[in-house]
C-alpha positions, 0 to 999 in steps of 0.5 A: 450518526450511529456508531459505525462498524469499522473496516480496514480496507485494502485493494485485495490480492489473490496471494494468501500472504496479502490477506494474512497481513491485512488480518494482522494489521486489523488485529493490531489496529483493534488492540491499539484502538480498543475497537473491533476492526474487520479486515475486508478487501475490495476485490480479488481476495475471494479467489483464495481458497479458504484452506490457504487462510486457516479455513477462514475465507477472505471477505470482499467489500460487496459480500461483507456489506451485503451480509451486514446490511442483512443483519440490520447494520446501516453505518460503516467506516472504512479505513483505507489501506491505500497510500493515496486517492486511487480510483478504487476509492474515488470510483469503485467503492462509491459505485459499489455502495450505490448498487447496494443502496439500490438493492438493499436500501439506504446506508452510510459508508464513510471513507477515512483518509488514505495513508498519505492524504493530500495536501496535508501529507504524512511524514511518518511514511518517509520515516518508515521507509528510512528505517527499513533501508537503514540496515541495508545502507553500507557504512561508507554510504556509497549506495543507490536507493531506488524507491519503487511503488506500484505505479498509477495512471492517476496523477494524484496517486503519483503525486503521493509517491513524488512527495514521499520520495522528496521527504525520503531523499532529504533523510539520506546521507549525501553519498547515496544516489536516489532514483524512483521506479514503478512496477506498472505504467501505461504506454504513451508520453501522456503517462511519463509523469508516472515514472520508469519501470523498475527493470529499466531503472535497474538496467541503466544503473547497472550500466553505470557500474556495479561497484555501488549496491542498489537498495530497493525501498518498497512503497508497498504495504503487503506481499502480493503480485509485485512485492514479497517472496516470489513476486515480480520485484524478486524476479526482476532483481534476479534477472538484473543480477544475471544480466549484470554479474556482480551487481548487488541488489538489496530489497527493503522490508514492507511498509506494513511490517513497521509499527509506525503504520499502526500509529498512522492507521489509529490516527486515521481511525480517530479522525474518521470516528470524529467526522462520523459523530459530527455528521 
């Protein structure tokens, strides 16, 4: 297999800060690996005006691959900026590749492992989360930690959060209560495995008392619709505090802001390149 062109691939967002973070991570991964890394989103990001991105429009996977194929590139390695095996990786990417192969001839796109591959796992993610909430835990350790992620109808993606939650919980002081929550879930008992919505978890915890602060541990890589300034999480927290005066909620920094993430991505890149060379 020829030396592949390397992509750092996220799901994409219409929020400019998400693309900015993707570009920052791609640059940092390039510096750490000595490789050129192309920041590419699967979807959505092409709706951001170029003026909001320093005049450089975001690149989405279909357009990026089409342009590179037109230049004669036939080998690609995508490093997923995804925690687990989401449908974006298992279905949307293969469908796009098949469509492009039909239109522009054969080529190879190899997907690297996600950040938390199953069943092997990735203990550094729990350490990142612990580092991000450490400054927020009072010295008395009388607090409540809520690990919150996007939420997924895919059991394997939920399994990733459950395993990270177990690892993080084991790192916390004994006086810290621990919960989990999601930002999105489908209706119906068949999706109960996904967990409870954040607003319901916050409301229930507030009803138990406002004496202990609530610390949100964000299992999010980049700012977007849910996480980051002005996102849904900030709105839900503000609503909870208005409903329960005196309730203190502290929100952690994002996974994408921690240097360990680059270490994880560098390992995924090296493994992907080794697999490509063996193919």
